[in-house]
C-alpha positions in Angstrom: -13.8 -16.2 -35.8 -16.5 -14.4 -35.0 -16.3 -10.9 -35.1 -17.2 -8.5 -31.5 -17.0 -5.1 -30.7 -13.8 -4.0 -29.5 -13.0 -1.3 -27.5 -10.2 1.1 -27.9 -7.3 0.8 -25.4 -8.1 3.9 -24.1 -11.6 2.5 -23.4 -10.3 -0.6 -22.2 -8.3 0.4 -19.5 -10.6 3.7 -18.2 -12.5 1.3 -15.9 -9.9 -1.1 -14.4 -6.9 1.1 -13.9 -6.1 4.5 -12.7 -3.2 5.1 -15.2 0.1 2.9 -14.8 3.5 2.2 -17.4 4.6 -1.6 -16.6 8.8 -0.4 -16.5 11.6 -2.5 -17.1 12.4 -3.5 -14.1 8.5 -5.2 -13.9 6.9 -2.3 -11.9 3.7 -0.7 -12.4 4.3 2.7 -12.3 0.7 4.6 -11.3 0.9 8.0 -12.5 -1.6 9.0 -10.7 -0.1 7.6 -7.3 0.3 10.3 -4.5 4.2 8.9 -3.7 4.6 7.1 -7.4 7.6 4.9 -7.2 10.5 6.0 -9.2 13.6 4.2 -9.8 16.7 5.9 -11.9 17.5 2.7 -13.4 14.0 2.8 -15.0 14.3 6.2 -15.8 18.3 5.9 -17.7 16.9 2.8 -19.6 13.1 4.3 -20.8 15.3 7.3 -21.6 17.7 6.2 -23.6 15.2 4.2 -25.7 13.0 7.3 -26.2 14.7 10.0 -29.0 14.5 13.5 -29.3 12.7 15.3 -32.2 10.0 12.8 -32.3 12.8 10.7 -33.6 12.6 13.2 -36.3 16.6 14.0 -36.4 18.6 12.3 -39.2 20.7 9.9 -36.6 19.5 8.4 -33.5 19.6 10.9 -30.2 18.0 10.3 -27.1 16.8 11.9 -24.0 19.2 10.6 -21.9 22.0 12.4 -23.9 19.7 15.3 -23.9 19.9 15.4 -20.2 23.2 14.6 -19.8 24.5 18.1 -22.1 22.1 19.9 -20.2 23.1 19.0 -16.8 27.0 19.4 -17.9 25.9 23.1 -19.5 24.7 23.9 -16.0 27.9 22.7 -14.2 30.0 24.3 -16.5 27.8 28.2 -17.0 27.2 27.6 -13.3 23.8 27.6 -13.9 22.6 25.8 -11.0 22.6 21.9 -9.7 23.7 19.6 -12.6 21.3 17.5 -11.0 18.4 18.9 -12.1 19.5 19.5 -15.4 20.0 15.4 -15.8 16.4 14.9 -14.4 14.3 18.0 -16.0 12.7 15.4 -18.6 12.9 12.2 -16.0 8.8 11.9 -16.3 9.3 11.7 -19.9 10.2 7.9 -18.5 6.6 7.5 -18.0 4.7 9.7 -20.1 7.2 10.2 -23.5 8.2 12.9 -24.8 6.0 15.0 -26.7 7.4 18.2 -29.3 6.9 21.3 -27.9 5.0 23.0 -30.4 2.3 20.4 -30.2 1.7 20.7 -26.3 -0.4 23.3 -26.5 -3.2 21.1 -28.0 -2.9 18.4 -25.2 -4.0 20.2 -21.8 -4.7 17.1 -19.8 -1.4 15.3 -20.9 0.3 19.1 -19.8 -1.8 19.0 -16.0 -0.7 14.8 -15.6 2.8 15.9 -16.7 3.3 19.1 -14.3 1.9 17.2 -11.7 4.5 13.9 -12.1 7.2 16.4 -12.0 6.4 17.9 -8.8 6.5 15.0 -7.4 9.8 13.6 -9.4 11.3 17.1 -7.9 10.4 15.8 -4.5 11.6 12.4 -4.6 14.8 13.9 -5.9 15.0 16.6 -4.2 15.8 19.1 -6.6 13.4 21.8 -6.0 11.1 23.7 -8.6 12.2 24.8 -12.0 14.9 27.2 -12.0 15.9 29.6 -14.8 19.3 28.4 -15.0 17.9 24.8 -15.8 15.5 26.2 -18.6 18.3 28.9 -19.9 20.6 25.5 -19.9 17.6 23.5 -22.1 17.3 26.3 -24.4 21.0 26.4 -25.1 21.1 22.5 -25.6 18.0 22.5 -27.9 19.8 24.8 -30.2 23.2 23.0 -30.0 21.0 19.6 -31.0 19.3 21.1 -33.6 21.9 23.0 -35.6 23.5 19.4 -35.5 21.0 17.2 -36.2 17.9 18.7 -37.9 17.8 19.9 -41.4 17.0 23.6 -40.8 19.4 24.1 -38.4 16.8 25.6 -36.1 16.5 28.6 -38.6 13.3 29.5 -39.6 10.5 31.8 -38.1 8.7 28.0 -37.0 11.5 27.9 -34.2 11.0 29.8 -31.3 14.0 31.9 -29.6 12.3 34.0 -27.2 15.3 34.9 -24.8 18.4 35.2 -28.0 19.8 31.5 -27.0 21.1 29.9 -30.1 24.0 32.6 -30.7 25.1 31.2 -27.0 24.7 28.1 -28.6 26.9 28.0 -32.0 29.6 29.4 -30.0 29.3 26.4 -27.3 28.6 23.7 -30.3 32.4 22.6 -30.1 32.4 22.8 -26.6 29.2 20.2 -25.7 29.4 18.3 -29.0 26.1 16.2 -30.1 27.6 12.2 -30.0 25.0 10.4 -31.1 25.3 7.6 -28.2 23.8 4.4 -28.9 21.1 2.8 -26.2 23.3 1.4 -24.9 25.9 3.6 -24.0 23.6 6.9 -23.2 22.1 4.7 -20.5 25.8 3.8 -18.6 26.4 7.4 -19.3 23.5 8.4 -17.0 23.8 6.6 -14.6 27.5 7.2 -14.6 26.5 10.8 -14.3 24.0 10.3 -11.7 26.2 8.1 -9.6 29.1 11.1 -9.7 26.2 13.9 -8.6 24.9 11.6 -6.1 28.1 11.2 -4.5 29.2 14.9 -4.4 26.7 15.4 -2.8 26.7 13.2 -0.2 30.3 14.3 0.5 28.4 18.0 0.6 26.1 17.1 3.4 28.8 15.6 5.0 31.4 18.2 4.9 28.5 20.4 6.5 27.7 17.6 9.2 31.0 18.2 10.4 31.3 21.7 10.3 28.2 21.9 12.4 29.2 19.8 14.9 32.7 20.6 15.0 33.3 23.9 13.4 35.0 24.6 10.2 38.6 25.0 11.1 38.7 21.3 11.6 39.0 19.1 8.5 37.0 15.7 8.6 38.1 12.4 8.5 38.7 11.1 4.9 36.1 7.9 3.5 37.7 4.5 3.3 40.0 5.0 0.9 39.6 1.3 -0.8 36.0 2.2 -1.4 36.0 5.4 -3.6 32.9 6.5 -1.7 31.8 9.6 0.1 30.3 8.6 3.5 26.1 7.7 3.0 26.3 7.5 -0.8 25.1 4.3 -2.4 26.3 3.4 -6.2 24.5 2.6 -8.7 25.7 0.5 -11.3 24.4 0.9 -14.9 22.3 -2.1 -16.6 23.1 -3.0 -20.3 19.9 -2.5 -22.8 
């Protein structure tokens, strides 16, 4: 067999494609598109298989489970929209996860992630990143570190700019790290997404009804047999 010059992967794709990822559903996702074709099932699938801590934690722990924790922290601690928490790392379904201390050395990746995050937030209707989401993310980081990392999140290498570790220690048993399998994490992520979408649909329906009739008139209940609010669209979890 004759050995010819073989380009590396980055060079081979540079001229032929602007930058795409083939997803679990078979889509070719263009990360540079003006309106990328985000898909919640693709996001759940990828995040359920993507590990936190670059895979260096004691047990398998997915970005999907982390996202659920941030969402629940935002809800229980009244830090903002729990849907923002659920989707705050959703771009990692397409760009992968990079450990935070390494991001400073990857300015091109940071630029790509920032641009894609803005498009995802518009698609998901969750607005700009909030301080509440950042706070929940930091608290989740220390809960996870205490449970999963050899250092337990202690030492000079661990940044804690706003002193969130004490809060994490108090919340450790309330928001436990479960180390769900990929299948379990994907199912839980989709269940959480479906519930938050259902709530939002119900709230929007209530506001529309009040705008038409006034707050004194109760809106009609949705079909009791459907279990869904008007305008909601169930999304079923797909096994890994």
